[in-house]
C-alpha positions in Angstrom: -17.2 164.6 -124.1 -14.9 166.1 -127.0 -14.7 168.8 -124.5 -12.9 166.9 -121.9 -10.8 165.0 -124.3 -9.5 168.3 -125.5 -9.0 169.3 -121.9 -6.8 166.5 -121.3 -4.9 166.6 -124.3 -4.1 170.2 -123.2 -3.1 169.4 -120.2 -1.0 166.2 -121.4 0.9 168.7 -123.8 1.2 171.5 -121.0 2.9 168.8 -118.7 5.1 167.5 -121.8 6.1 171.2 -122.8 6.7 172.2 -118.8 9.0 169.0 -118.3 11.1 169.7 -121.8 11.6 173.3 -120.8 12.7 172.6 -117.0 15.9 173.1 -115.7 17.6 170.4 -113.6 20.6 171.9 -111.8 23.9 170.2 -111.0 23.0 170.3 -107.5 19.8 169.1 -107.3 21.3 165.8 -108.6 24.3 165.4 -106.1 22.4 163.4 -104.0 20.3 161.3 -106.8 22.3 158.3 -107.3 21.0 157.2 -110.7 20.8 161.1 -112.0 24.6 161.7 -110.5 25.6 158.5 -112.2 24.2 159.4 -115.5 25.6 162.8 -115.1 29.1 161.7 -114.5 29.0 158.9 -117.3 27.6 161.6 -120.1 30.7 163.6 -119.1 33.0 160.8 -120.2 33.9 159.5 -116.3 32.9 155.8 -116.6 34.8 154.1 -113.7 32.2 152.7 -111.2 34.5 152.7 -108.4 35.7 156.2 -109.2 32.1 157.5 -109.7 31.4 155.4 -106.4 34.0 157.4 -104.7 33.0 160.6 -106.0 29.5 160.2 -104.8 30.4 159.1 -101.3 32.8 162.4 -101.4 29.9 164.6 -102.0 27.4 162.9 -99.6 30.1 163.4 -97.1 30.7 166.7 -97.9 27.1 167.8 -97.7 26.6 166.0 -94.4 29.6 168.2 -93.0 28.0 171.7 -94.1 24.6 170.8 -92.2 23.6 170.5 -88.8 21.4 167.5 -89.7 21.1 165.5 -92.8 22.5 166.8 -96.0 23.1 170.5 -97.2 20.9 172.4 -99.1 21.8 175.1 -101.5 20.3 177.5 -98.8 23.3 176.2 -96.4 25.8 176.3 -98.7 24.9 179.9 -99.7 25.1 180.9 -96.0 28.8 179.6 -95.8 30.0 182.5 -97.7 29.7 185.0 -94.6 32.4 182.3 -93.0 35.1 182.6 -96.0 37.6 185.3 -95.5 40.7 183.6 -97.5 40.3 185.3 -100.8 41.5 181.9 -102.6 38.9 180.3 -100.9 36.1 182.8 -101.8 37.3 182.5 -105.3 36.8 178.5 -105.3 33.4 179.3 -103.2 32.0 181.5 -106.1 33.1 179.7 -109.0 31.6 176.5 -107.0 28.0 178.3 -106.5 28.2 179.2 -110.3 28.8 175.6 -111.3 26.5 173.8 -109.1 23.7 176.5 -110.1 24.1 175.3 -113.9 21.6 173.4 -116.0 23.2 169.9 -116.0 22.5 169.7 -119.7 25.3 172.9 -120.0 27.8 171.9 -117.4 31.4 170.8 -119.0 33.1 167.7 -117.6 35.8 170.2 -116.0 33.3 172.3 -114.5 31.7 169.3 -113.3 34.7 168.3 -111.6 35.8 171.7 -110.5 32.7 171.8 -108.6 33.1 168.6 -107.0 36.8 169.5 -106.0 35.8 172.9 -104.4 33.1 171.4 -102.6 34.9 168.7 -100.9 37.7 171.1 -100.4 35.7 174.0 -98.7 33.4 171.2 -96.7 36.5 170.4 -94.7 37.7 173.9 -94.3 34.4 175.4 -93.5 32.3 172.3 -92.4 31.8 170.5 -89.1 34.3 167.8 -89.5 31.8 164.8 -88.5 33.5 161.7 -89.6 35.9 161.9 -92.7 39.1 163.4 -93.2 40.6 165.4 -96.4 43.0 163.6 -98.2 45.2 164.4 -101.6 43.6 162.0 -104.2 46.6 161.4 -106.0 48.1 159.8 -102.9 45.2 157.4 -101.7 43.5 156.7 -105.1 45.4 157.0 -108.5 42.2 156.7 -110.5 40.4 159.2 -108.9 43.3 161.6 -109.6 43.5 160.5 -113.1 39.8 161.4 -113.6 40.8 164.9 -112.6 39.6 164.6 -108.8 41.9 166.5 -106.8 40.7 165.3 -103.2 38.7 162.3 -101.4 37.3 161.9 -98.3 38.0 159.1 -96.0 35.7 157.8 -93.2 37.4 157.1 -90.2 35.8 155.0 -87.7 36.0 153.8 -84.0 35.5 155.7 -80.7 39.3 157.2 -80.9 38.3 159.0 -84.2 34.8 160.0 -83.0 36.5 162.1 -80.0 39.0 163.4 -82.4 36.6 164.7 -84.8 34.3 166.0 -81.8 37.4 168.3 -80.5 38.3 169.4 -84.3 34.9 170.5 -84.8 35.2 172.8 -81.8 39.0 173.9 -81.7 39.4 174.1 -85.7 36.2 175.0 -87.2 37.6 177.2 -89.9 41.2 178.1 -91.2 42.0 180.8 -88.4 40.8 178.5 -85.5 42.6 175.6 -87.1 46.2 177.8 -87.4 45.7 178.7 -84.0 45.4 175.2 -82.9 48.1 174.0 -84.8 50.5 176.3 -83.5 49.5 175.8 -79.5 49.7 172.2 -80.0 53.3 172.1 -81.9 54.4 174.2 -78.8 52.6 172.2 -76.2 53.9 168.7 -77.8 57.2 170.3 -78.0 57.4 169.2 -81.8 59.6 172.2 -82.8 58.6 175.2 -84.9 55.3 175.4 -86.6 55.5 175.7 -90.6 52.8 176.4 -92.6 51.2 173.7 -94.4 49.1 173.1 -97.5 45.5 173.7 -96.7 44.6 170.4 -97.8 46.7 168.6 -95.4 45.7 170.7 -92.3 43.1 168.0 -91.1 45.6 165.3 -91.1 48.2 167.2 -89.0 45.5 168.0 -86.5 44.3 164.7 -86.5 47.7 163.7 -85.6 48.2 166.4 -82.9 45.0 164.8 -81.6 46.2 161.5 -81.1 48.1 161.6 -77.6 45.0 162.7 -76.2 42.5 160.5 -78.0 44.4 158.2 -80.0 44.3 154.1 -79.9 47.8 152.5 -78.7 48.4 151.5 -82.2 48.2 155.0 -83.5 50.1 156.1 -80.3 52.9 153.8 -81.1 53.0 155.0 -84.6 53.1 158.9 -83.5 56.1 158.0 -81.6 57.6 156.3 -84.3 57.0 159.9 -86.3 58.8 161.4 -83.6 62.1 159.1 -84.3 62.3 160.4 -88.0 61.9 164.0 -86.6 65.1 164.8 -84.9 67.3 167.3 -86.1 71.1 166.8 -86.3 71.3 168.1 -83.0 68.7 165.3 -81.7 65.8 167.5 -80.9 62.5 166.8 -82.2 61.2 169.3 -85.1 58.5 168.1 -87.2 59.1 170.5 -89.9 62.8 170.5 -89.8 63.7 171.4 -93.5 66.6 169.1 -93.5 64.4 166.0 -93.2 61.4 167.2 -95.0 58.9 164.9 -94.2 55.2 164.8 -93.9 54.3 161.7 -92.3 51.5 163.3 -90.8 49.4 162.6 -94.0 49.4 159.1 -93.2 46.4 159.6 -90.8 44.6 160.9 -93.7 44.0 157.2 -94.6 41.8 154.8 -92.7 44.4 152.7 -91.5 43.6 148.6 -90.2 45.7 147.8 -87.2 48.0 145.7 -89.2 48.7 148.8 -91.8 49.4 150.7 -88.7 51.6 148.4 -87.4 53.5 148.3 -90.7 53.6 152.0 -90.9 55.3 152.0 -87.6 58.0 149.2 -88.6 58.8 151.2 -91.7 59.4 154.6 -89.8 61.4 152.3 -87.2 63.5 151.4 -90.0 63.9 154.6 -91.2 65.0 155.9 -87.9 67.4 153.4 -87.8 68.8 154.0 -91.2 69.2 157.9 -90.3 71.2 157.2 -87.1 73.5 154.4 -88.7 74.1 155.9 -92.1 73.7 159.3 -91.1 70.8 160.0 -93.4 68.2 162.5 -93.9 64.6 161.3 -93.3 63.2 161.0 -96.8 66.5 159.5 -98.2 66.3 156.9 -95.5 62.7 156.2 -95.7 62.9 155.7 -99.6 66.1 153.4 -99.2 63.7 151.4 -96.8 61.3 150.7 -99.3 63.6 150.0 -102.1 65.4 147.5 -99.9 62.2 145.8 -99.2 61.3 145.7 -102.7 64.7 144.5 -103.6 64.2 141.6 -101.4 61.0 140.6 -102.6 61.5 137.4 -104.9 58.3 137.6 -107.2 58.9 139.5 -110.1 55.6 140.9 -110.9 55.1 141.8 -106.9 58.4 143.7 -107.2 57.7 145.4 -110.2 54.4 146.4 -108.7 56.2 147.9 -105.5 58.9 149.9 -107.4 55.8 151.5 -109.5 54.3 152.3 -106.1 57.8 153.8 -105.0 57.8 155.7 -108.2 54.7 157.2 -107.9 54.9 158.3 -104.2 58.1 160.0 -104.6 56.6 161.8 -108.1 53.6 162.9 -105.8 55.8 164.0 -103.0 53.1 162.4 -100.6 55.2 162.1 -97.6 58.1 164.4 -98.5 57.8 168.3 -98.1 60.4 169.0 -100.6 
């Protein structure tokens, strides 16, 4: 009996020591809700809304890196062979290094970097199933304040499903994405294609597929964008430096029908002001927003609108200058 007690105690100690000595890697906690939340909280990221959105971003990213289910570390390592861009490769190497670290050893900055890199690269080289990459400061201020550069917005509906299906075929990596953008800009007679920031490519591609797959609301908004994209000679040039807008970024957010209609109204008012007062696109747009804010009677609501106006000006969410 004493022998069995000694054996059991030895086994228990062995398990205890093994558990204490085991390494839990950052990648291993990404899809475990409680462990992920604990890791985020332990690094000072306490806002529940931010943690929830980051977890959702991670889930979408891992789904886009795998044919089915969520990506494994093996899937992530297999991605390397597709990456040719030196800047992307640098992000990839940093991401793999950080995701392979012991959760006890990773710093807050490294954790944030690893998630930023994961989200960014999943949309550059992943399958583009249902979510679109967006600049965090322009759609989620709290996320940006916590250090996260990007977010993923799930775009629902049959129209978006068709758009994502075509995106996954014709813009599956940076090279095919650039080729597709150039072809569609020429085909739709939208001027001369200019280089856009890597994290803005998906929104631009989504916009370019609206004439083919979009809803009636989206097509009206697309046409409103063309109205504010005219040169002084009256030709449409989406990338005209004199106008300097990036309104295609509107499509990086999951907009309701009323929100789409509001954007259409804002851009129609902008186009009218451009014609009436010979203003550039962004000057006219900011003037339209300013006048709307000035017309609000409630001081608290007006202050909120003014703060938002200052924010989008400062962050350059829709202006290319």
